[in-house]
Structure formats: structure tokens, C-alpha cells
C-alpha positions as CSV (number, residue, x, y, z in Angstrom):
1,M,-63.5,45.8,16.9
2,G,-61.9,44.4,19.8
3,I,-65.3,42.8,21.0
4,L,-65.6,41.3,17.6
5,R,-61.9,39.8,17.7
6,S,-62.9,38.2,20.8
7,F,-65.6,36.4,19.3
8,N,-62.9,34.9,16.7
9,I,-60.7,34.1,19.4
10,G,-63.4,32.2,21.3
11,I,-64.1,30.6,18.5
12,S,-60.9,29.4,17.4
13,G,-60.6,27.9,21.2
14,L,-63.6,26.2,20.7
15,N,-62.7,24.6,17.5
16,A,-59.1,23.5,19.2
17,A,-60.8,21.9,22.1
18,G,-63.0,20.1,19.9
19,Q,-60.4,18.9,17.9
20,G,-58.5,17.7,20.5
21,M,-61.3,15.8,22.2
22,G,-61.8,14.3,18.7
23,V,-58.2,12.8,19.0
24,I,-58.8,11.8,22.8
25,G,-62.3,10.0,21.4
26,D,-60.4,8.2,18.8
27,N,-57.5,7.1,21.2
28,I,-60.4,5.7,23.6
29,A,-62.3,3.7,20.8
30,N,-59.3,2.1,19.6
31,A,-58.0,1.3,23.3
32,G,-58.5,-2.3,22.2
33,T,-57.4,-2.3,18.9
34,T,-54.5,-4.8,18.5
35,G,-51.1,-2.7,17.7
36,F,-52.8,0.6,17.8
37,K,-50.8,3.5,18.3
38,S,-52.3,6.5,20.1
39,S,-52.1,10.3,19.2
40,R,-51.5,13.2,21.0
41,A,-53.0,16.9,19.9
42,E,-50.5,19.7,19.8
43,F,-51.9,23.5,19.6
44,Q,-50.3,26.7,18.7
45,D,-51.2,30.2,19.4
46,V,-52.0,32.5,16.5
47,L,-50.2,35.9,16.0
48,A,-52.3,38.4,14.6
49,K,-50.5,42.0,14.6
50,S,-48.0,44.1,16.8
51,L,-49.0,47.5,17.9
52,K,-45.1,48.7,17.1
53,G,-45.0,47.2,13.9
54,I,-41.8,45.5,12.8
55,D,-40.4,46.6,16.2
56,G,-42.3,43.8,18.1
57,G,-44.0,44.0,21.6
58,D,-47.5,44.9,22.7
59,Q,-48.6,41.8,20.3
60,F,-52.2,40.9,20.0
61,G,-52.9,37.2,19.8
62,A,-55.5,35.6,17.7
63,G,-56.4,32.5,18.9
64,V,-55.6,29.0,18.7
65,H,-55.3,26.2,16.4
66,L,-54.4,22.5,16.1
67,A,-51.0,22.6,14.7
68,H,-49.7,18.8,14.9
69,I,-51.2,15.4,15.6
70,K,-48.3,13.6,17.2
71,P,-48.3,9.6,16.9
72,M,-47.0,7.9,20.2
73,M,-45.0,5.1,19.0
74,N,-44.0,3.7,22.2
75,Q,-44.3,-0.1,23.2
76,G,-47.9,-1.4,23.8
77,D,-48.4,-4.2,26.2
78,V,-47.8,-7.8,25.0
79,T,-50.1,-10.7,25.9
80,R,-50.1,-14.2,25.3
81,T,-52.4,-16.2,23.0
82,D,-52.8,-19.7,21.5
83,S,-52.8,-19.4,18.3
84,I,-49.6,-20.2,16.3
85,T,-49.7,-17.5,13.9
86,D,-50.0,-14.5,16.4
87,L,-47.0,-12.6,16.3
88,A,-45.8,-9.3,18.2
89,I,-42.9,-6.9,17.8
90,S,-41.0,-6.2,20.8
91,G,-39.1,-3.0,19.9
92,D,-38.8,-1.2,16.7
93,G,-40.3,-2.0,13.4
94,F,-43.3,-2.9,11.1
95,F,-44.7,-6.5,9.8
96,K,-44.3,-5.9,5.7
97,V,-47.9,-6.6,4.1
98,E,-48.8,-6.4,0.0
99,A,-51.9,-4.2,0.4
100,P,-54.2,-2.8,-2.6
101,F,-52.3,0.6,-2.4
102,G,-48.5,-1.0,-2.7
103,S,-46.4,-1.8,0.6
104,G,-48.1,-1.8,3.7
105,Y,-46.4,-1.7,7.4
106,T,-48.4,-2.7,10.5
107,R,-48.0,-3.7,14.1
108,D,-50.8,-6.0,13.9
109,G,-49.7,-9.3,13.9
110,S,-52.9,-11.2,14.0
111,M,-52.5,-13.6,11.1
112,H,-53.8,-16.7,9.4
113,F,-52.9,-19.0,6.3
114,N,-55.5,-18.8,3.7
115,K,-56.7,-21.9,1.5
116,E,-53.7,-21.6,-0.6
117,G,-51.2,-21.9,2.2
118,E,-50.4,-17.7,2.1
119,L,-49.8,-16.2,5.6
120,V,-52.3,-13.3,5.4
121,N,-53.3,-10.7,7.8
122,S,-57.1,-10.2,8.9
123,D,-58.0,-8.5,5.6
124,G,-56.2,-11.3,3.6
125,Y,-53.3,-9.1,2.8
126,K,-50.1,-11.5,2.2
127,V,-47.3,-11.2,4.4
128,T,-43.6,-10.5,3.6
129,G,-40.6,-12.9,4.5
130,F,-37.2,-14.1,3.8
131,I,-38.2,-17.4,2.1
132,A,-35.5,-20.5,3.1
133,D,-34.1,-22.7,0.4
134,E,-35.1,-26.5,-0.3
135,S,-32.4,-27.3,2.6
136,G,-33.8,-25.2,5.0
137,K,-31.5,-22.3,5.2
138,I,-33.1,-18.9,5.4
139,T,-31.9,-16.5,2.5
140,N,-32.0,-13.1,1.9
141,K,-35.0,-13.2,-0.9
142,Q,-37.9,-11.5,0.2
143,E,-41.1,-13.1,-0.7
144,P,-44.9,-13.5,0.5
145,I,-44.6,-16.4,3.4
146,K,-46.3,-19.6,1.7
147,L,-46.2,-23.2,3.0
148,G,-45.9,-24.7,-0.5
149,S,-45.9,-28.4,-0.5
150,T,-47.2,-30.1,2.3
151,T,-45.2,-33.2,2.0
152,I,-41.2,-34.0,1.8
153,P,-39.6,-36.4,-0.1
154,A,-37.5,-39.4,1.0
155,Q,-33.8,-38.6,1.6
156,G,-31.1,-41.4,1.5
157,T,-28.6,-41.7,4.3
158,K,-25.7,-39.9,3.1
159,E,-23.5,-39.5,6.3
160,V,-23.6,-41.1,9.9
161,K,-21.6,-39.3,12.6
162,V,-20.9,-41.7,15.7
163,N,-19.1,-40.7,18.7
164,M,-18.0,-43.3,21.2
165,N,-15.2,-44.7,23.1
166,I,-13.8,-48.0,22.2
167,D,-11.7,-50.0,25.0
168,S,-8.0,-50.1,24.3
169,R,-7.8,-53.1,26.6
170,A,-9.5,-55.7,24.4
171,D,-7.6,-58.2,22.8
172,I,-6.7,-58.4,19.0
173,L,-9.5,-60.9,17.7
174,E,-9.9,-62.3,14.0
175,F,-13.2,-61.4,12.7
176,N,-15.5,-63.9,11.3
177,L,-18.5,-62.8,8.9
178,E,-20.4,-65.9,9.9
179,K,-20.3,-65.1,13.5
180,P,-20.1,-61.4,13.7
181,E,-21.4,-61.3,17.3
182,K,-18.9,-63.4,18.8
183,T,-15.7,-62.3,16.7
184,A,-16.0,-58.7,17.0
185,N,-14.8,-56.7,20.1
186,F,-17.8,-54.2,20.1
187,T,-21.0,-54.2,17.9
188,H,-23.8,-51.7,18.1
189,T,-27.1,-51.0,15.4
190,M,-28.5,-48.3,14.1
191,T,-31.0,-47.0,11.5
192,V,-30.2,-46.0,8.2
193,Y,-32.5,-45.1,4.9
194,D,-32.2,-46.2,1.5
195,N,-32.6,-43.6,-1.3
196,I,-36.8,-44.2,-1.5
197,G,-36.8,-43.9,2.4
198,T,-37.2,-47.6,3.6
199,A,-35.7,-47.8,7.0
200,R,-32.9,-50.3,7.3
201,L,-30.7,-51.6,10.0
202,V,-27.0,-51.4,9.8
203,T,-24.7,-53.2,12.3
204,L,-21.7,-51.7,13.1
205,A,-18.6,-54.3,14.0
206,Y,-15.3,-53.0,15.5
207,N,-12.3,-55.1,15.7
208,K,-8.6,-54.7,17.2
209,V,-6.2,-55.3,14.8
210,G,-3.3,-53.9,16.4
211,N,-2.2,-51.0,19.0
212,N,-4.2,-47.9,18.7
213,Q,-5.5,-49.5,15.7
214,W,-9.1,-50.8,15.0
215,K,-11.3,-51.9,11.6
216,Y,-14.9,-51.3,11.4
217,R,-17.3,-52.9,9.4
218,A,-20.8,-52.1,8.3
219,L,-22.9,-55.1,8.1
220,V,-26.7,-55.5,7.0
221,D,-28.8,-58.6,7.1
222,G,-29.7,-60.5,4.2
223,K,-33.3,-59.5,4.4
224,D,-32.2,-56.0,3.3
225,A,-29.4,-57.0,1.1
226,E,-30.0,-57.4,-2.5
227,G,-29.6,-61.2,-3.4
228,G,-29.0,-61.9,0.4
229,V,-30.2,-64.6,2.5
230,E,-32.2,-63.5,5.6
231,G,-30.4,-64.4,8.8
232,K,-26.8,-64.1,7.1
233,M,-24.8,-60.8,7.4
234,Y,-23.5,-58.9,4.5
235,E,-20.6,-56.3,4.4
236,Q,-21.4,-53.2,2.6
237,A,-18.6,-50.7,4.1
238,S,-15.4,-51.0,6.2
239,G,-12.4,-48.4,7.2
240,T,-9.6,-48.1,9.7
241,L,-9.5,-45.9,12.9
242,N,-6.2,-45.3,14.1
243,F,-5.5,-43.5,17.4
244,N,-2.4,-41.9,18.8
245,D,-0.8,-43.2,22.4
246,K,-3.5,-41.0,24.2
247,G,-6.1,-42.4,22.9
248,V,-7.1,-39.5,20.4
249,L,-8.4,-40.2,17.2
250,Q,-5.4,-39.7,15.3
251,E,-6.9,-40.6,11.5
252,E,-9.9,-42.5,9.9
253,I,-9.7,-44.2,6.7
254,S,-12.6,-45.6,4.6
255,D,-11.6,-48.8,2.7
256,N,-14.7,-49.6,0.8
257,N,-18.3,-48.0,1.0
258,A,-21.3,-49.4,-1.3
259,F,-24.6,-50.2,0.2
260,N,-26.6,-52.4,-2.0
261,F,-30.2,-52.4,-0.4
262,N,-33.0,-54.5,-2.1
263,K,-36.6,-54.1,-2.8
264,G,-36.3,-51.1,-5.5
265,A,-33.8,-49.2,-3.7
266,A,-30.6,-47.9,-6.0
267,Q,-27.4,-49.9,-6.1
268,G,-24.1,-48.4,-4.5
269,Q,-25.5,-46.2,-2.1
270,V,-22.5,-44.3,-0.2
271,I,-23.1,-43.9,3.6
272,A,-20.3,-42.0,5.0
273,F,-18.9,-42.8,8.2
274,D,-17.9,-40.0,10.6
275,F,-16.1,-40.5,14.0
276,G,-15.4,-36.9,14.6
277,K,-12.6,-34.5,13.6
278,A,-9.2,-36.4,13.7
279,L,-6.1,-34.9,14.6
280,S,-5.3,-35.6,10.8
281,E,-8.1,-33.1,9.8
282,G,-7.4,-30.4,12.1
283,G,-9.3,-31.6,14.9
284,T,-8.2,-31.5,18.8
285,G,-9.6,-35.0,19.9
286,L,-11.9,-33.3,22.2
287,D,-15.2,-33.9,20.2
288,A,-14.1,-37.2,18.3
289,S,-14.1,-40.8,19.2
290,T,-11.8,-41.8,22.1
291,Q,-9.5,-45.1,22.7
292,Y,-9.6,-45.2,26.5
293,G,-8.9,-47.8,28.9
294,S,-12.7,-48.2,29.7
295,D,-15.8,-50.3,28.4
296,S,-16.8,-49.9,24.9
297,N,-19.9,-47.7,24.6
298,I,-21.8,-45.3,22.2
299,N,-22.0,-41.6,23.5
300,R,-24.5,-40.6,20.4
301,H,-24.8,-41.4,17.0
302,T,-27.1,-39.2,14.1
303,Q,-28.2,-39.9,10.5
304,D,-29.1,-37.5,7.9
305,G,-31.9,-39.6,6.0
306,H,-35.3,-39.8,6.4
307,S,-38.8,-41.3,5.0
308,A,-41.2,-39.2,3.1
309,G,-43.0,-37.0,5.4
310,T,-46.6,-34.8,5.4
311,L,-47.0,-32.2,7.3
312,A,-47.8,-32.5,10.9
313,S,-47.7,-29.0,12.5
314,L,-46.2,-25.4,12.1
315,S,-44.6,-22.8,14.5
316,F,-43.1,-19.5,15.0
317,N,-39.9,-19.2,17.2
318,D,-38.8,-16.2,18.7
319,D,-36.6,-15.3,15.8
320,G,-39.8,-15.2,13.9
321,V,-38.8,-18.0,11.7
322,L,-41.7,-20.5,10.7
323,S,-40.8,-24.2,10.9
324,A,-42.9,-27.2,9.6
325,V,-42.5,-30.4,11.4
326,Y,-43.8,-33.7,9.4
327,D,-44.9,-36.9,10.6
328,N,-41.4,-38.3,9.9
329,G,-39.8,-36.3,12.7
330,V,-38.2,-33.9,10.2
331,S,-38.3,-30.4,11.2
332,R,-37.5,-27.7,8.3
333,D,-37.6,-24.0,8.3
334,I,-39.9,-22.3,5.6
335,S,-39.3,-18.5,6.1
336,Q,-38.6,-15.6,8.4
337,M,-40.7,-12.8,9.0
338,A,-39.3,-9.5,7.4
339,I,-39.4,-6.4,9.7
340,A,-39.5,-3.2,8.3
341,K,-37.4,-0.1,10.3
342,F,-38.1,3.5,9.0
343,E,-35.9,6.9,10.3
344,N,-38.9,8.6,11.5
345,N,-42.0,6.4,12.7
346,E,-44.0,9.4,13.6
347,G,-43.9,10.3,9.9
348,L,-45.6,7.2,8.7
349,F,-49.1,7.9,6.7
350,K,-52.1,6.0,8.3
351,V,-54.4,4.5,5.9
352,G,-56.6,2.5,8.1
353,K,-57.1,-1.1,8.9
354,N,-54.1,-0.6,11.5
355,L,-51.9,-0.3,8.3
356,Y,-49.5,2.6,7.6
357,K,-47.5,3.3,4.5
358,E,-44.5,5.3,3.3
359,S,-44.5,9.1,3.4
360,K,-42.0,11.4,2.7
361,N,-41.5,12.3,6.3
362,S,-41.2,8.9,7.3
363,G,-38.2,7.8,4.9
364,Q,-37.9,4.3,3.2
365,A,-38.5,1.4,4.8
366,A,-35.4,-0.7,5.2
367,I,-36.0,-4.4,5.6
368,G,-34.1,-6.8,7.5
369,K,-34.5,-9.6,10.1
370,P,-35.8,-9.6,13.3
371,G,-33.1,-8.6,16.0
372,E,-30.7,-6.8,13.2
373,S,-29.7,-3.3,13.1
374,G,-31.9,-2.0,15.8
375,R,-35.0,-4.0,14.8
376,G,-37.3,-5.5,17.4
377,D,-37.7,-9.3,18.0
378,V,-40.6,-11.2,17.2
379,L,-42.7,-12.9,19.6
380,A,-44.5,-15.9,18.9
381,K,-48.1,-16.8,20.2
382,S,-48.3,-13.0,21.1
383,L,-50.0,-10.1,20.0
384,E,-49.1,-6.4,20.9
385,L,-52.3,-4.5,22.6
386,S,-53.1,-0.9,21.9
387,N,-50.8,1.5,23.7
388,V,-53.7,3.9,24.7
389,D,-53.5,4.8,28.2
390,I,-57.1,5.3,29.5
391,A,-56.4,6.8,32.6
392,N,-54.5,9.3,31.0
393,E,-57.0,9.9,28.2
394,F,-60.0,10.4,30.9
395,V,-57.9,12.9,32.1
396,G,-57.3,14.4,28.9
397,L,-61.2,14.5,28.5
398,M,-61.9,16.7,31.7
399,T,-59.2,19.1,30.4
400,S,-60.9,19.3,27.0
401,Q,-63.9,19.6,28.8
402,R,-62.8,22.5,31.2
403,N,-61.1,24.2,28.1
404,F,-64.2,24.0,26.0
405,Q,-66.1,25.2,28.7
406,A,-63.8,28.3,29.3
407,N,-63.3,29.4,25.8
408,S,-67.6,29.4,25.7
409,R,-67.3,32.0,28.6
410,T,-65.4,34.0,26.1
411,L,-68.1,34.0,23.7
412,T,-70.9,34.6,26.1
413,T,-68.9,37.7,27.7
414,A,-68.1,39.2,24.5
415,D,-71.9,39.0,23.3
416,Q,-72.8,40.4,26.6
417,M,-70.6,43.4,26.1
418,L,-71.8,43.5,22.3
419,Q,-75.3,43.9,23.5
420,E,-74.3,46.8,25.7
421,V,-72.9,48.5,22.6
422,L,-76.0,48.0,20.9
423,N,-78.3,49.2,23.9
424,I,-76.1,52.6,23.9
425,K,-78.2,54.2,21.1
426,R,-81.5,53.5,22.8
């Protein structure tokens, strides 16, 4: 019976070596598969019986069997690409897609937009992300990533921010609306937008009216003013700037504010002028306009209006945020990639097509944003390559081949011994 047992043990060795070869072959076959994670065959011995019964010791082995196939979830190399929708995860986590079987998870970041403007993977499964609200702020609402409208409506200017220095050495001048350039201490011009997105030029004129006190006026040419005469300036807003004896903005006061643009624009458009956070507003004066004894100049000015725009380009940044750039110069965030994290990545169930799904061993997916709570970062214009190490796999091939050959010798030797037994009666 010992010889027959040797047959069973040898066969178990052949089966185990063949199964191990299959795992290695699968790794090598997927060496070029994006986001693929290699596996490792783990074997265990099979215990048949003990010659001493429950006392243990002097135990017969019964061969070997394939006990586990362990996924190797280490990071694969990341390569750069030219596609804006190629994404890679550096660190822990998976992209989430809507697969036919439910929620699927993948490290394969090869994606594209379909004809409906939805971000999908290579098999057309929708990719999940955190959607931005109308103002472009990323929310915690999870939905398939979609471009939506390719145009944005016009937005009238609501606020103008000005950071400047105005010369404290200037003389007090009496302003004359008929001659603003000659009767103002300082002027500058900027573009704003009415409520229907038409660009308008506004001239800001500043006049010193007392020590540490200035009057500003917002003027528009008659060609832009309702009922105006071209070439004549019309006052639309005004206010007062008060500085302390150190040249720091103490207070800003708005006197009146109502822009009446022509050519179909709404009347009475209010455009707030912000010269920085004054001391009266809790500021320090460090980031506000100043009144020093140097030439008047504009450091910077911004406004929040724009004309209507059409989508010009798309891009992902390294936070996984999809942004749209429109031909009017406006950039707006659309969504952010959602990253799924599991307690046990090795417990995920492979379903093919570079996808995994949850299992009782993996735990449930915890969805969050890139870089949060241990989740990996998203790299734009990048793909994660397979983590298969070809050199190691070739070594594994040779080891499996050696093991297979050695186990085959067990069978041939046992067969020769059995032949000797059968020849005894002859």
C-alpha cells in the first residue's frame, strides 16, 4: 500500500506544480495589462495519518495542495500619456464604476467621454465622482461624471476688487465731470460685464477731498450708458476711502451705486467696489489699498463677471478634479474622482475586465476623495502599469518546471517498484 500512496503523493505534486504554473502563466500573460495585480500561488502539505494515533509523531504525509492564490496589491509603475482622461492612482484605492453586476472597482484608469458626455472606462461603464454645484464647488454628492452643458451663461459683474496705492502728497482738487482726466488726482480703466455679458469700460477717478480722505467715482462713456451721449462721461457709482495717519485703509463707504447700461442691459446693476479689508472690517491693512507718499499705481484689480462661453478644453488636475475651460477664459470645476478604499484589498473578488467587486473578505467600500484618510492621489495624464515582475516570473517558471520534473520522478520510480512487485509471482 506504501507504493500506491507514493502514486497519490506524486500526482498531488504534479497537480500543485501545474496549478502554480497556471498562476505564473496568468501573471506573464497580463504583464502588459493596465492596472493588473499579479498573484502568488501558496501551497500547503496534506496530513494523512499518524502511526501513534492521537499521540502524534511518526506522521505520514499525503502530498501537497494549492491552498491560496494571494493577490499582490503593491503599486505598479506609473507612465505618462498624452490623453487628458488617462488617470492613475498613486497609493491605496480604486476607481468606482457602474458595471452590469453593480458597483465595480478598478485600478485601470484608461477612460474616455462617450457621446452623451459621460466619463466611461474602456468597456463603457460609467465612472463615479463627486459632483460640483453650479458655482463650481465640489460637493459630497456621488454621481456618474458627466460634462453636462457645453456652454455657460453670461454673468454680470457683481464685485470689483482693487488693490492700489494712492499718493498722499497729492493736492486737493475739485472734480469736474466734464473734464474727468484733468480734474481727478488719479484715474484708471477696467472692463466689467453687464447682466447679458456685454463688456463695458468703467473709469475709476480718485480725488483727494481732505487729509487721509479720498472720493472715488465710477464713470462710463455715453456710448455705454442708457440715454447717454458718446464722448460724455456719466457717473454710475461713488464712495469714500478713509485712511489713518499711517496710510492704512481705515474705512470704505459706498455713497451710491447703480449702473444703467444700454443695448438691452438691465437697469440699476449694482457693482460693489472692494479696496481690501479695512481696519473697520477687522483687517490689518496689509492686503488692502494704501495711501503712502509714493506715486499712485494699481497693483492689481479683478472682477467676477464674464460673457457667455462655449467649452474649449477639459483637464484633470493631480487632485482628480475635472475642470472645463471655456472660450471666454472662465475655468470651472465639474467633478472630482471618487476613490474606494477597502479594509482588505486582497479579499476583493476578481470578475475580469480589470474589475473587482466587494466580497465578505474585503469589507465594504469606503468612498472618499483622493488623498483623504489614506486614499491615494490621482495622477493626471498617467496610467498605472501591471505590477508583474517578468524576471521573478521567469524564475518561478524554472522552479515550477523543476518541481514538476521531480514529482514525475516519484511516479516513475513508484511505477518501477510496483512492476517489481508484480513480477514476484512470475
